Every structure is written in structure tokens, then in C-alpha cells.
C-alpha positions as CSV (number, residue, x, y, z in Angstrom):
1,M,35.9,-7.3,-8.1
2,Q,36.1,-5.6,-11.5
3,L,38.5,-2.7,-12.1
4,T,37.9,-0.2,-14.9
5,T,39.6,3.1,-15.7
6,S,37.2,4.1,-18.5
7,I,34.0,6.1,-18.2
8,D,32.3,3.9,-20.9
9,G,33.3,0.7,-19.1
10,F,32.0,2.0,-15.8
11,R,28.7,3.2,-17.2
12,K,28.1,0.0,-19.1
13,A,28.8,-2.2,-16.1
14,L,26.3,-0.3,-13.9
15,D,23.7,-0.3,-16.7
16,A,24.1,-4.0,-17.0
17,A,23.6,-4.5,-13.3
18,R,20.4,-2.5,-13.3
19,H,19.2,-4.4,-16.4
20,E,19.5,-7.5,-14.3
21,G,17.3,-5.9,-11.7
22,K,20.1,-5.2,-9.3
23,R,20.2,-2.2,-7.0
24,V,23.4,-0.1,-7.3
25,G,25.3,1.6,-4.5
26,L,28.0,4.2,-5.3
27,V,30.8,5.3,-3.0
28,P,32.8,8.3,-4.4
29,T,36.2,8.7,-2.9
30,M,39.6,10.4,-3.6
31,G,41.3,7.1,-2.7
32,Y,43.9,6.4,0.0
33,L,41.1,4.5,1.7
34,H,40.8,4.2,5.5
35,A,38.3,2.7,7.9
36,G,35.9,5.6,7.3
37,H,35.7,4.8,3.6
38,R,35.5,1.1,4.4
39,S,32.4,1.7,6.6
40,L,30.8,3.5,3.6
41,I,31.5,0.6,1.3
42,E,30.3,-1.9,3.8
43,R,27.1,0.1,4.3
44,S,26.5,0.2,0.6
45,A,27.2,-3.5,0.2
46,A,24.6,-4.2,2.9
47,D,22.0,-2.0,1.3
48,N,22.5,-2.9,-2.4
49,D,23.2,-5.7,-4.8
50,V,26.2,-4.1,-6.4
51,T,28.6,-1.5,-4.9
52,A,30.8,0.6,-7.1
53,V,33.7,2.6,-5.6
54,T,35.3,5.5,-7.4
55,L,38.9,6.5,-6.8
56,F,39.7,9.9,-8.3
57,V,41.9,12.7,-6.9
58,N,39.9,15.6,-8.4
59,P,42.2,18.5,-9.4
60,L,39.2,20.9,-9.7
61,Q,38.8,21.0,-5.9
62,F,42.5,21.9,-5.1
63,A,43.8,25.5,-5.1
64,P,47.3,26.1,-6.5
65,T,48.6,26.3,-3.0
66,E,47.0,23.0,-1.8
67,D,48.3,19.5,-1.7
68,L,47.2,18.0,-5.1
69,A,50.7,16.7,-6.0
70,A,51.4,15.4,-2.5
71,Y,47.9,13.9,-1.9
72,P,48.5,10.2,-0.9
73,R,47.8,7.6,-3.5
74,D,48.0,3.8,-3.4
75,L,45.9,2.0,-5.9
76,D,46.9,-1.6,-4.9
77,R,46.1,-0.9,-1.3
78,D,42.8,0.8,-2.2
79,T,41.8,-2.1,-4.4
80,A,42.4,-4.6,-1.6
81,I,40.4,-2.6,0.9
82,A,37.5,-2.0,-1.5
83,E,37.3,-5.7,-2.4
84,Q,37.4,-6.8,1.2
85,A,34.7,-4.4,2.2
86,G,32.3,-5.7,-0.5
87,A,32.8,-3.6,-3.6
88,A,32.0,-5.3,-6.9
89,L,33.3,-2.6,-9.2
90,L,36.2,-0.1,-8.9
91,F,36.4,3.0,-11.1
92,A,39.9,4.6,-11.1
93,P,40.0,7.0,-14.0
94,S,42.9,9.3,-14.9
95,A,42.5,13.1,-15.0
96,D,42.6,12.9,-18.8
97,E,39.8,10.4,-18.8
98,M,37.6,12.6,-16.6
99,Y,38.6,15.9,-18.3
100,P,39.8,15.0,-21.8
101,T,39.8,18.6,-22.9
102,G,41.5,19.9,-19.9
103,T,39.8,22.1,-17.3
104,P,36.1,21.8,-18.2
105,L,34.2,25.0,-19.3
106,T,31.1,23.8,-17.5
107,S,31.0,23.9,-13.7
108,V,28.4,23.2,-11.0
109,S,28.0,25.4,-8.0
110,V,25.5,25.4,-5.1
111,S,25.1,28.9,-3.8
112,T,24.5,29.8,-0.2
113,I,25.4,26.4,1.3
114,S,28.8,26.7,-0.3
115,D,29.6,30.2,1.0
116,P,30.4,29.9,4.7
117,L,32.9,27.7,6.6
118,D,35.2,25.8,4.2
119,G,33.7,27.8,1.3
120,R,35.0,31.0,2.9
121,S,38.4,29.4,3.6
122,R,38.8,27.5,0.3
123,P,37.3,29.6,-2.5
124,G,36.3,27.5,-5.5
125,H,36.7,24.2,-3.6
126,F,33.0,23.3,-3.5
127,T,32.5,24.2,-7.1
128,G,35.1,21.6,-7.9
129,V,33.4,19.1,-5.6
130,A,29.9,19.7,-7.0
131,T,31.2,19.5,-10.6
132,V,33.0,16.2,-10.2
133,V,30.1,14.6,-8.2
134,A,27.6,15.8,-10.8
135,K,29.8,14.1,-13.4
136,L,30.0,10.9,-11.4
137,F,26.2,10.9,-10.9
138,A,25.7,11.4,-14.6
139,I,28.0,8.5,-15.4
140,A,26.7,6.1,-12.7
141,G,23.0,6.6,-13.3
142,E,20.3,5.6,-10.8
143,C,21.8,4.6,-7.5
144,R,22.3,5.2,-3.8
145,A,25.4,7.3,-3.1
146,Y,27.2,7.2,0.2
147,F,29.1,10.1,1.8
148,G,30.5,10.5,5.3
149,E,29.2,13.1,7.7
150,K,32.7,14.1,8.6
151,D,32.6,16.4,5.5
152,F,29.2,17.7,6.6
153,Q,29.2,20.8,4.4
154,Q,30.1,18.7,1.4
155,L,27.3,16.3,2.2
156,A,24.8,19.2,2.4
157,I,26.0,20.5,-0.9
158,V,25.8,17.2,-2.7
159,R,22.3,16.6,-1.3
160,R,21.0,19.9,-2.6
161,M,22.8,19.6,-5.9
162,A,21.3,16.1,-6.5
163,A,17.8,17.4,-5.6
164,D,18.1,20.6,-7.6
165,L,19.3,18.9,-10.8
166,S,16.9,15.9,-10.4
167,F,19.6,13.2,-10.5
168,P,18.1,9.7,-9.9
169,V,20.4,9.4,-6.9
170,E,19.5,8.9,-3.2
171,V,22.3,10.6,-1.2
172,V,22.9,8.7,2.1
173,G,24.9,10.3,4.9
174,C,26.9,8.0,7.2
175,P,28.3,8.6,10.7
176,T,31.9,9.8,11.1
177,V,34.4,7.0,12.0
178,R,36.9,8.0,14.7
179,E,40.0,6.7,16.3
180,A,39.7,5.6,20.0
181,N,40.8,9.1,21.1
182,G,38.1,10.8,19.0
183,L,40.2,11.9,16.1
184,A,38.0,11.8,12.9
185,L,39.6,9.5,10.3
186,S,40.9,11.3,7.2
187,S,43.3,10.5,4.4
188,R,45.2,13.7,5.5
189,N,45.9,12.3,8.9
190,V,48.9,10.6,7.3
191,Y,50.6,14.1,7.4
192,L,50.5,14.2,11.2
193,T,53.6,13.4,13.2
194,D,53.3,11.3,16.4
195,D,53.3,14.5,18.5
196,E,50.7,16.2,16.4
197,R,48.5,13.1,16.4
198,A,48.6,13.2,20.2
199,V,47.1,16.7,20.3
200,A,44.8,16.3,17.3
201,P,41.8,15.1,19.3
202,R,41.5,18.6,20.8
203,L,39.2,19.4,17.8
204,H,36.7,16.7,18.8
205,E,37.0,17.9,22.5
206,A,36.0,21.4,21.4
207,L,33.0,20.1,19.6
208,Q,32.0,18.0,22.6
209,L,32.4,21.1,24.8
210,G,30.1,23.1,22.5
211,R,27.5,20.4,22.5
212,R,27.5,20.2,26.3
213,L,27.0,24.0,26.5
214,I,24.0,23.7,24.3
215,E,22.4,20.4,25.5
216,D,23.4,20.3,29.1
217,N,23.8,24.0,30.1
218,G,21.0,25.4,27.9
219,E,23.2,27.9,26.2
220,R,21.4,29.6,23.3
221,D,23.9,32.3,22.3
222,P,25.9,31.0,19.3
223,A,28.6,33.6,19.9
224,F,29.3,32.2,23.4
225,V,29.5,28.6,22.0
226,N,31.8,29.7,19.2
227,E,34.2,31.5,21.5
228,A,34.3,28.5,23.9
229,M,35.2,26.1,21.1
230,R,37.8,28.5,19.7
231,A,39.4,29.1,23.1
232,H,39.7,25.3,23.6
233,I,41.5,24.7,20.3
234,S,43.7,27.8,20.5
235,A,45.0,26.8,23.9
236,E,47.1,24.3,22.0
237,P,49.7,26.6,20.2
238,R,50.4,24.0,17.5
239,F,46.9,24.6,16.0
240,T,46.2,27.4,13.6
241,L,42.5,27.8,13.9
242,D,40.4,28.4,10.7
243,Y,36.9,28.4,12.2
244,A,34.8,27.0,15.0
245,E,31.2,27.8,14.5
246,V,27.7,26.5,15.3
247,V,25.1,26.8,12.4
248,N,21.6,25.7,11.6
249,A,21.9,22.0,10.5
250,A,19.5,22.3,7.6
251,D,21.1,25.1,5.6
252,L,24.4,26.0,7.4
253,T,23.1,29.6,8.1
254,M,24.3,31.5,11.2
255,P,21.5,31.6,13.8
256,T,21.0,34.6,16.0
257,R,19.7,32.2,18.7
258,L,20.2,28.5,18.9
259,V,16.9,26.6,18.2
260,G,16.3,23.0,17.1
261,E,18.9,21.0,15.2
262,V,22.3,22.7,14.9
263,R,25.7,21.6,13.8
264,L,29.0,22.5,15.3
265,L,31.9,22.6,12.8
266,V,35.6,23.2,13.3
267,A,38.7,23.4,11.0
268,A,42.3,24.0,11.9
269,R,45.7,23.4,10.6
270,L,48.1,21.2,12.5
271,G,51.5,20.9,11.0
272,K,51.1,19.9,7.3
273,A,47.5,18.7,7.8
274,R,44.3,20.7,7.6
275,L,41.8,18.9,9.8
276,I,38.0,19.3,9.9
277,D,35.3,17.8,12.2
278,N,31.7,18.3,13.3
279,L,29.0,17.2,15.7
280,G,25.3,17.6,15.7
281,A,23.4,19.0,18.7
282,T,19.8,19.8,19.6
283,A,18.8,23.1,21.2
284,A,15.5,21.9,22.6
């Protein structure tokens, strides 16, 4: 596996691969890889001739009060995981390489989809995400790009951004990878204590409860489903609930009545970790 820290080196390597007729897969990450990231790399390696993984902790998507300095990093570990999963190229730039003039004057934002849920709780976060992903797409060129459904709002934003800006990129969503108890894998799970990890699956339980209300009980009132999920999470006092909501899957808007494909999304703080999760459901 080739490692590069320069934009020019990364771009030239992928251009050379396409010149040889190879199909390129791209897996953008913030590093500290886990089994969820590994599944994205393996999917890309199965679908494409060359898989490129990016490792970049993007400062634009962290608020001053968030965990940029403390965000876990381990390049040697990440390199080993990426290579074992089938990556051919690893791009690990510094902040100075990505933003040589400091905070860029140009930003990318996706209105409407970015506004609710995490957009409401973390103002500016998705502008930082869309800006760095747009930059990575511009550097990488034509490819398939793989993102996990755990960050469902992010996936929706990236898909719309790629379509609106006509990037030659096919955005591929991949299923959430979970621990045996249902906890969605996340780099931030490292912040959980053993006691907190034991109660963390309550988020997934709340989502399953909401889906049962919709699919098994025929519930069509989103407010009722939202309240049931919130009550289940809040019954564990160690959680500080951010949101628990059911939205239209296509555009994340709040329905007045549940119809068709919907998405249940939750976010809560548990100790030092802010956890998010989601599940799809069908209101037939």
C-alpha cells in the first residue's frame, strides 16, 4: 500500500490508475479506524480495482467547544487496518496541506438537509463536512465514494452536494456496523467507560421501539413515535438527550403523518461521548 501526505501525490496516483483503465474507490475518514471503516474499505476493494482511503481530522467541522484536540489519532494502526482491508493508497494530509492559507474563504453548504437534527445541535458542522468532502472529491476525481449509513444526515448531504455540483462521483451508502449488543461502531466510543458502554445500546433499543410502533403497530403519528423513543432513552439518567425524531428518509423533513420510507434518528451525550444512531422504517 502506498502512503502519501501530499495533495499532488494523491491526485497523480489516482489519475495514473484511471489512465490504466482501473476503477477507483474512495473511502473518506477521520482516522482511528474501526470495523465500520474496515467494512467500507472492504466493500470498495470488492467493487473497484484501486481503493484509496483518506485520513484527515477536519478542523472545519469542529466547534471551539468540541473535541478536535482530543480526537483519537493513530496513523500506524490506521495504516495496518487499511492495508489489511484492501486499500492500495492512503492519503494522510496535514491541516496545512489541506488548508495552506489557514481557514479557507470558500465554503460549501447544503441548505435544508443540513438544518435539522445535528445541524440544529452543531451549527456550522455540516458546512465543514461538505467543504472538506467537496475538496476531497475535487482532488480524487472520478470514483465511487463510500460512506456509512450511521451518519445518515451526512450521507444525505454528501449525496445532494455531489449531485448539485456535478462531481463525477457515485456516492455509495453502506449499512451501519454494530457491536453484538447493538451499539453502532464509532471512533468516539473510545470515550465510553465500561459502565457507560453497558447502557449505550439503549439508543439502538429506542430506534427499534420506534420502528416496531410504525411497522408492527401501524402508528402514523410522528409525535407519538418521537415521544416513545425519547422516553426510552431518558429513562437512563446517564444520557443527556439531544434529539430522537422520525423524518422523511428522502429529505429529512418532518412529516405531519408517517407515509412511505422514513428514518428514525437519535443523538445523546453519554459521559464524554456524543453518540448518534439511526434506523430505516416503512410506513406502508
